[in-house]
N, C-alpha and C positions, 0 to 999 in steps of 0.2 A: 191594046188593052187600056193604055193611058187615056185614049179617047172615050172609051166606055166609062171609065172611072170618072172622068170629067163630067159626063152626063149624069151619072149617079149622084155625084156630090152637088151639082147644081140643083137637083131635085131635093136632095136630103137636107141641106142646111137651110132651114127656114127661120131659125132663131140664132142670134149671135153671128159670129164670123169665124171662118177657119182658113188659115194661111197654110197652103200645102206646098212643100218642096218635094218634087218628084225625083225619081232615081237618076234622071238625066240632068238634074240641076235646075230645071225650069221651075218657076214658082207661080202660083195662082191663088187668089183669095176668093173665097165663096162667102157671100154675105146674105144674111137673112135680116130679121128685125134688128134694130140698133141696140136694143136693151138687153140682149142676151150675152152669154160668156164669149170672150175672145180668146182663141187658142191657135197654136201652130203645130203642124205635124210634119215630120221628115220621113218619107218613104225611101229607104236606102237601096231597095232592089226592085227589079221588075216583077219578081215573084210576089212581093208584098202587094204591089199594085193589082196584079192579076187575082190574087186571093181575095182581096177586099171586094172585088166585083162578084166573084163566083160564090164565095161562102163567107160573108162578112161576120156572121155570128161567131164563127170559129176563128177566122183569120186574124182579127185584131189581136186576140190574146196570144195566138201561136207566134205571130210575127213580132209582137212586143217581147215575148220570151226569148226569141232568137236575136233580138237587137236590130231587126230590120224595119221596125216602126219605132220612132222616137218622138217624144214631145219636143217641140221646137220653140224656144223662147217662153216656155210656160211649164208648169208642173204637170205630172201625170194626172193629178186630181182635176186641174182646170180643163185639160183635154178631154177627160172622160165625162166631166160635167157637161161640156158642150155636146158631146156625142150622145149622152144619155138623155139630155134635154130634148134633142132633136128626134131621137128614136121613140120618144113617148107618143108622138102623134102619128108617126108614119115611118116607113123604111123605104127601100127601093123595091122594085117589083120582084126581083129574085129572092130577096130576103123575106118579103111577104109570103111568097110561095113556100119557102123553107119553113116559115113559122106555122103556116097552116098544116103542112105535112107533119111537123113535130106535134102539133095538137092532136091530129088524127091518130098518131101512133104513140101517144104518151102513155097509154095503158101498157102497151107492150114493153116500152123502155123502162117501166118501173115495176116489172114483174120480178120482185125481189124474193127469190127462193131462199131457203136456209143457207145454201152454199154461197149464193151470190151476195146475200146480205153480209155474211162474214167477210167476203172478199172486198166489198164496198167499204166496210168499216176499216179494215186493215189499210186500205189505200190512203186514208187521211189520218186516222187516229193511232196507227202504229208507226208513225214517223219517230225520229229520234226524240226522246222525251226532253232533252235539253232545249229543243226548239221552243216548246210551250212555256218553259220557265223564262224565256227571254222576252215574251210579250204578254202573257196572261198575268193575272193577279197571283198572290202567293198560294191561294187555295185551288188554283187551276180551274176556275169556273169558265168553261168555254161556251157560254151562252149569255143572253141578254142580262145585263145588270139592272138594278132598280134604283134610279136616282130620285129618292124621296125628298131631297132638299138640294138647294144650290151648294156648290162648293165641295161636294163629296169626292173623295178619292175613289179610284177603281176598287180598291179593297173594301172600302166602306159600302159602296154601292152593291158589290157582289154579296156581302154579308147581309145587307138589307133585302136583297132578292130572295135569299134562302129563308129568311124569317117571314117575308111577305107571302111566300108559298106555304110555309108551315102554318101560318095563321088561317089559310083557306082549307088546310087539311083538318083543322079543328081537333087538335090534340087535347082532349078533355080529361085525359088520365095517362099515367105512365104505363109502359109495358105493351103498348099497341104494336101489332105486327105490320110492317111496312114493306111493300115491294117497290123498289126503285128501278124502273125500266130505263136502261141506258144510263148507268150510274156514273159514267165518266171516270175521273180519278178519285171518286169517293167523297168529295166535299159535302154534298148534300146529305148523304147517309151518315157521315160523321156528325154533322150538325144536328140531325134528327135524333141520333142516339145520345149525344152528349147533352144537348139542351132541352130535349123533350122526353127523354127516357124511353125512346122507341127501340124496338128490335127490328133490324133491317136486313132484308135480302137485296143486295144490289146485283144487277145482272148487266153484262156488257158482252160485246163480240170482239172487243179489242184486247189482245194479249198484253200489250203494253200497259193499257189502263188497269187491267186486272192486277198485274203485279204491283203497280204503284198503290192502288187502292188497298190491297191486302196489307202492304207494308205500313201504310198510313194508319190503318185501323189498329195494327199491332203497336205502333209507336204511341198511339193515343190511349192504349190500354182498354180498347173497346172490342176486343176479339169475341167476348161473350155476347155482345149485343149486335154485332155486325158480321154478316157473311157475304162474301163476294164470289160470284160464279160466272164462268164463261158460258152463257146460256142465252138462247134466243127466246124472246117473249112468248113465242108460239108453243114453247115446250114447258111452260110453267103449268103445274097441275095442283096448285094449292090456293086457298082463299086467304085474304089478308084484310085487316081492318082499314088500311089505307094503301093507296097506290099513288106514286108520284112518278112523273116522267118529264124531264127537263131537256129540251133541245134534241129529242130523239125522234119525235113524230115526223120531222122533216125527212127522215131517212126511211120511213115505212114504205112509201110508194103508193100511188093512188089505188092500184089493184089490190092492195092489202088493207085498205081503210076499214072495211067491214070486219076482217079478221082481227085487226088490232082492237077495235072497240068491243068485239065479242069476247076477246081475251080479258079486257078490263072488266067487263060485266061478270064473266065466269070466275075471275080471280078475286072479285070484291065480295066481302061478306054482305049480307042483306042490309045492314045498317052502316056499311062502310062508306068512305069518301075517297074520291080520286081527284087529282089535279094534273092536268096536261098543259104543259107550257111549250109553245111552238112558234116558230116563224110562220107568218101568214102573209096574205096579200089582200088588199082592200078592193080590188077591181074585178073580182070573179076568177073562175078557173083559168089557168094559163099553162105555160110550159117552162121548163128549165133551160136556161141558156146553154147551148151545146158545149161551149168551152168549159163552163163551170161543171157540167155533167161529166166531161171527159177527164179533166185535170184535178178537180177539187173534191166534189162530192158525187161520185158515180151513183146513179139510182136515186138521187135525192130530188125532192120537190117541195117547194113551199106552198102549202094549200090555201085555198080561199076558205073563209069561214062557212060559206054556203055549202060547199061539198063536204066539209068536215062535219058540220051539224047534221047534214043529211045522213051520214054514216052513224052518228050518235043516235039519231032517231031510230034507225033500223036495228040498233043493238038493244033497244028498250031500256036505255039509261036515261035518267033525268039530267038535263043540263040545269044545274041549280045556281050557277053563277058564271058569268063570262066577263072578262076585262080585256080591253085592248090597250096595249102599250105602244105608243106611236113612235116617238123619237128616242126612247131609251136605248135601243140597240145602236142607233147612229152614234149616240154619245159613248156607248161602250166600245164600239169599233174604233172611234177616234182615239180613245185611250190606248187600245191595242196598237194602233198605227204609230203613236208616239214612241212606244216602247220598242216596237219592231225597228223603226228607223234608228233609234239610239243604239240598237244592237246589231245593226246591219252587217258590220264586219265579222262579228262572231257567228252570225247565221250563215254568211257566205263560207266561212271556214267549215261549218258543219256540212254544208251541201256544196253549192256553187252559185255563180251569178245568175244562171238561168232559173234555178229554183227560187232565188230571192226575187227576181222579176215576176215569176209566176205568183208567188205569195203576196207580193206587193200589189199586183193587179187585182187579186182576189179581195184583199182588204179594202182597197180604195173603191172598187166596184160595189162591194157589199155595203159600205157606209153610204154611198150615193144612192143605192137602191132604196134604203130606208129614208133618205132625205128627199128624193125626187121621183121615185117610181112606185110608190104605193105599198112598199113592204112595211110590215109591222110585226108585233108579237101579240099573241093572245094567250090567255090563261083560262081554261075551262074547268070548272068544278063539276064533277059528275057523281051521281049516286044511283043505287038501284031502287031506293025507297023514297017516297015523297016527303017523308018526315025525318030523313037521315041527318039533316043539318038544321040549326035554329031558323026561325021564321024571318029574322032580319039579319043584316050583315054586320051588326054592331060587334058581334063576337070577334070578327076578323080584325077590326081596328083596335079593339081592346087588347087582344093578345099580341098583335104586332107592336103596339106602343109599349106594352109591358116588357117585351124582349129587347127593344131598342132604346129603352129609357136610360 
């Protein structure tokens, strides 16, 4: 198997160089162009070598979690930068076949039924709540922040994100009814109620998030304005003045795109406005990395704008505005990583070293996906009526500046 891996790596490394220490102690360097990243890797077992040939998309993550793949003379970030830079243009033949099969079957793998959706959400969001306090901001915003100026702290950028979104929702009066799809720990709902006078229904499938969100609303004295429920978006049967969804559309699954936007249409009043904030990709429809799908976000998929807008069109909604945030999420995750690293000992005590390796790999890979692999965020403003929002975007800037002044 070492011989096959040698052939794979010779073909794979076209940019930079990779020094490999095999399980038997032998070392070999694989060189591409001289201007790429330089990294080293130690494969401590024959199993790791075999897995990288047979199923590299899954194997790297699993063997790193097991401690059988280690960065050698470099950081995990440098190693992954080298690998992700090279995978952008090509993979080896087995990986290319696997990727094509994943694409063909991607609809089946994202058939997120009501039961499966709840299970998927619990997998990630019902982890020990103390974990999220150790790397997120104080408001527990687990989505892309908005760095509107240089030198912002994570807390400032997350606060700016909420007001940036609120400005697009066009709160022209108090008392508007808002549906928050995928409300997380309640931060957005609390801001809309406290700063914009909204009445909010926040829905989630996470029991952990629900409990925290309800307590936060109570502590803020906003129980009369905010209600949180354990509810799937497909079960909502009421119309609202505004709908907001931040970081939830990535969990919907391709097979449910039409259902999601039909729900937005049906739950939006004729003159209402919706804002959908989601991770996306700039290079067209694709697939979810199998390791990420298994260990981090089961059933998740970061959509291309092309397939998202096609579903919007089928729902008979107006796309009244769309903004692409390119490197904002990379900057956000970089801040999460700093806090995660600073609290590594505490996180290990909550779980174990294997979990820490898994989460570390997820954060590093996610940041690099936004820096090197075409991932971004988009914000879509939607309405049912052609005249639901003002003719120009000036109102967004005016309201945002007013709140952040």
